[in-house]
N, C-alpha and C positions, 0 to 999 in steps of 0.2 A: 710572664711563663707562668704557666699550668700553679696553680696555687698546692697543689699535694707535693708538687716537684719542690717550688721554694719553700715548703715545709718541713720537706725530709731533708733539703741540703742543709738552712739554719740548725733543726736538730743535730745534725750528725756532728758539724762545724763548733758549735757550742759544746756539745757534750765531749769532745775531744779536747778541745781547750781546757775544760774545766774540769770533767769529771777524775780523770788519772790526778792531776796537781791536787785537789782537794783529798783524792782520796791515799793520796801520799802525807798531806800531812795529818789526816784522820790517824794514819799508820803511826807514826812516830808518836801523836798525841795518845793514842790507846798504848802502844807501849812503854811509853813514859807513867802512864798512871796505873796498871796495872804488872809493872816486872817488879814489883815487892813481891809478888806473888813464886817467881824462883828464888829471890834472893832468900826469903824465908826458911825453905828447906835447904839451902847450901851454903849454910855458913852463918847469916842474919840471925837468926832466931838463936843460933848458940853464942855467938860474941856479945848478942847484946843482952841476953838472959830473960828472951822471951817466953813467955806462958802462949798458948792458943788465943785466949783469951785478948791478950797484948796485942798479939799480931795481930786481930781481928779488928781491932781498936785502932790501931796504925793504919791499918787498911781502910778502913772506915771513915774514918775522920777528915780525909778527903772531901769527903761528899757534904759538911757542914760547911764548912767555906765556900766550895763550890753551889749552895742553896745559895748563902745569901747575896752571891749576885748572878744571879742569872737573868731574873728580870731586867735591874737595869743594864747588864752589858747588852743585850739583847734592844733596849731601846737605844741605846750607844751607837751600834753597829746602823739599824735603823736613818738614824741622824744620822754622824759621819761617815758613813759608808764601809765597809767590809774591807776594801784594802788596807785601811789605814788599821780597821780595831782588829783584824784577824792578827797584822804583822805584830800588833803591841801584845798580842795575847801570846801569840809563841815565843815573843824574847825574854816575856816574865816568866812563864813556866821553865824555858829552856836555863834559866841561870837557875830556877831553883832545885827541877830535875840532875842539874849538872853537879848542885853543893850537897845534893844526897850521898854522893859519894866518901863525904866526911865522916857520916853523923858517930859521935861518939857515944850516945846511950839512948834508953829508949824516950825518955821526956824531949829529945833536939828530933828525933824521931816522927814523935805526935805533930811537933811544932810545923816541921819541914812537909810531912804530908797535910796540914789545914793550908800550910800557907800554897802548896801545890794546887789544891782546890782552889783559892782564891784566883791566884793564876788564870787557872782551866778554864774559870764560867764564864761563859760566853760561848765558847768556840762550837760546839757541837749543837747547839737552838743555834746560833749564830749562822753556821753553813746551810742548814737546813731554812732556814729564812731567805737565805743568800740564793739558793735552789728556786725557791718561788720566783725572785726576780727576773729568771732567766729560762724556764720551762712551765708551758701551760701545765694543768691540772692532769691531764690524761696521759704526761709523761710523767709525773712526778714520783712514780711508787718506782718506777723502773728506775730512774735516777738516781733517787734514792737508794736504791738496793747497790748498785756499781759503787756509789760510793760508801756507804756499809759496808762494804765485803771488806774494807780495809780491816774492821774488826776481827772476822774469823782470819783473815790473811796475817795481820798482825799478829794474833793469837797462835795461829800455825809456823807462820814464820819466826816469829819472835821468838817462840818456844825454842828453837833452835838457836838461832841466834844470839840468844841470852845465856844459854846452855854452852853455848864455845866461849862465849867472853869470860864466864864464869871459870870454864874449865882451862882456858889458854890465858886468862888476863892475870889470872893467881901472879902476884910477887912484882908486877908491870907497877913502874913509878912509884915501890914498895907499899900497893895496896892489897888486898886481899880479893878474890877472886866478882865478889860478890860488889864489891866497892868498886873494879874498874867496871864493871856490866854499866852502874848508875854512871857512870862518866860517860863511857861511850856510848851509852844511848841519851844522853841529857844535849850532848851538844849539839847533833844534828837540828833541834828545835831552836836552837841560836843561829844555825846558817840559813834554814828554810824561812825564816822571820823576815832578813834583808831581801829573799828572792820574793816572796809574798810581797812587800811592799812596791815592786816595780811589776812583778807578772799580772796580779788580778787586777780586774775592772771592775768599778762599783757597779753599772746598769748597762744595760744594753743601749742607750742611747749614745755611751761615752765609748763603744767599743770600735775601736779605728780597726779593726781584725776583721770586724762585718761589713759588708760592702754596703752602700745606701741605703738599697732595696734592700737588703737583709735587715738592715736596723730597723727602718722604718718596720716592714712587716713583723718582727717581732714585740716590738714596742707597742703595736696598733693593737695584735691579739692580745697581751697580755694586759691591756688596758681595759678592752672590751670585756676579756673574761672577770677582772673585778670588778668592772658593773653590774654583769649577769652578776655575781656572787651577792655583790651588794643589793639588788633590785629581788632579787629570793630567798635572803636570808635577812633581809634589814640590816640597817649600819648598826655593826657592831661597835660601839665606842669600848676605848682602853679599860674602863672604869667598868663597863659591862662585861668583857672579856676578862678581867681579874677576877671575877666575884660569881662566875655564873657556874653552876652545880656543874652545866653539860661538861664545862671545862676541867672541873676538879675529878668528873668520873672520868673522863681523859685522864687526868694524872694517876689515878688509881690503874689503871688499864696500864697504864705505861710502868707505873712502879712495880708491879708483880715480876713484867717481861724484865724489867733491870735487874728485881733482886735474881732469878735464875742468870742472867748473864756475870752478875757481879761474883757471886756464890762461885759459878764453875771456873770464874779468871783466877779468882782468890785461890781459891783451894782446891782444883785440880792438879795442881803439881804436888799438893802433899798428899793427896790422894792415892797419886798412882805412886808415889814413894812408898806408901802406905803397902804397896802389892807386895811386898817384900815378908811382912809378917803376916797378911792375908792370905797370898796363895804360895809363898814360900821363892819368890821371883827374884833375881838379882841383877837390876837395870845400873845401869853409869848414871852419871849425870847428865851427858848427851842421849841417849840411848831414852831418857825421863823425858826431856825436852822434845826429841822423836814421837813418842807415842802422843803425849800432851798436842802435839801437831794434828792428830789423824781426826778428832771432831771436828776442829776448825776449817780444816781445808775442804772437807765435805759440807759441811756449811756453808762456807761460800759460794758453793754451785750452785746448791739447791737455792738459796735464797733469792738469788737473782732469777733465775728460771720460775720461783713462784711469785715474786713483784712483777714481772714480765704478764704472767697468766692475770695476774688482779688486772693489771691494765687494760689488755685486752678484752678483759669480761665486764670490766667497771665495775666488779662488786669488790666492797673492801672487807664488811665485817667477818666472814669467814675467811677471809685471809689472814684475818690477825688470828681468830678465837680458836682456827683446826692446829695450826702452828704453836699455841700458847698452850692448849690442852692436851694434844701428845704426847709435847716435851716435858710438862709437867706430872704427866703419868710415869714419863719413861724415867727418871731422874731416881727416885726412890730405891728404884727393882735395883738399880745398879751396884748398888753395895750387896745385897742378896744372893748374885748369882755367884754358881760354884767356881768359874776360871777367871782369869782378866779378861780373855780375848769378848765372851759375852756380856761382863761388865762394862769394857768400851765402846762394845755395839750400843747398849744403853744410853752411857754418857753423851753418844754421838746424838742419837736420837734427840736427846735434849738439848744439845747444841743448835742441831737443827733447826729444832722449834722457837730457841729463842730469837736466832735470827733471820729468820725465817719471819717471824710477826712483828718487826720492828720497820722496814720499808713501809709495808703497807702501812701499819699504825701513823706513820707521819705524814700520808696520805688524807688521813682522816681532817685536823683542825683545818686544812685551808680548803674543805669542801665550802664550807660556812665563813668562813674569817679571810679578811683580807687589811693589809698597811700595818697601821700602829697597831690594831688589836691583834692582827697575826702576829706581831711582833714580839707583844705583850704575853700571849698566851701562850706559845711555843716557848718562852723562856720558863712560864709558870708551871706547865706541864712536865718540863725536862727539869725545873728543880725540885718541885715535890716529888716527881717520879724518882729520881735521883736518891730521895733520902732513904728510898730500899740500899743505894748505893754503901750506905753508911751502916745501914740496920742488916743486910747481907752478910759480910763479912764477919759484922762481929754475934752478930748471934748464934751463926755456924761454928767460931771460935768457942764461943762461951760454953755450946751446947757438946762439942766435942770434950771441951776439959771437966763440964759434968758428968758425960756418960763414960768418958772414953774410947769414943767411936765417932765417925762420920754419919752415921744413919739417922739420927733424929735430925740433923740440921740439911739433908737431902730431902726428908720428909717435909720440911718447912719450906724447902726450895719450891716440889711439886705443890704444895698446898699455894703457895702465891702465885705461880704460873696460870693452875686453873682458876682461880679469882679473878684474874685478869681476863680469860675465856667466857665466864659467866658475866662479867660486867658489861663487855662490850656487847653483847648480845644483847645484853637488856637494853643497853641503849639505845640499839639499834630497833628494836621492839615496841620501847616507850615513842619513838620518832615517827614509826610506821602507826 
């Protein structure tokens, strides 16, 4: 059989088998991580007596727990296999996400958000690593984009779903709306943990759903690519990867993008709720959820086309830098515009920038890393980068309390994203 035909058939088969399912898992993962953003302005803040700073701390403390176990979790996945490890992660976070429905006070909220971070640690970098076991480098940005489209889709659909659950779940089982939302959105992770145990395949060599010819081609192609990477860049050990300035610089790049992602995720519902005071609008809970979904719906489409363009051209650096730069310049402008439509256009540009930069970014580390070094480095980059996940909501909330407006916080978001663009361009220049 012609090699190009075989390649096309195998890639299509693997993508259809893995990417939609992994995207579904990430959809649930991201929803359980950020649904506190909808709970806050819809009853939780008032019921628990939270200030904007306390709400930001509760949103961000998740990432402290997340930080602690990222690298060990990714190394465990590399050693024990994706099927068992990802199922374990999902079961752990499902239990804690469900228990969030019964929070009695601010202290318990902080503890459970921290534990949710511990439980979810390793899921995202584990999936990024897992995809390298199945797809050659020339396919990865597109595949990661399709997988990561779950973020804007989760933010778009999740905004509406969360709003509906809050509105219509009020009083069910004696719970207020925001509590019912936590309960309803935590249970799917527990169910999918069981499905994952039986559905995922650890490596191509174990894939009974591929023919022998397809398995042989895929395993040999990936092995040859790994050998070429090692020959070109030298044998990166785990220790070298974890202490490399290049890896740390990539963590800074990722951190700036993540800062923008989580500042939007946690505070966009609050910003939209603030349109009533700023512009005199009168949106209900469901209307605010629908408005919140627009930037992410646009981002989900654009990010896939942007990543496909990066794969087709083979260019990576500008496919990270340009969207980060444009998004970073757009977000501070949003809160200075004179009407809600113009403000939402600027927010949408920022969301597109954040979501478009991420998939191609994750194609960068595996251009020079493989094996256990890639596992450790991907975990470290994600771990350090996600410190911004703690900083973004906390700093944004603290600045809102200090100044009485979201503007200062959005300027910091813009600066973080522009910094990402600058650092990735400097990295490219030093390599050449």
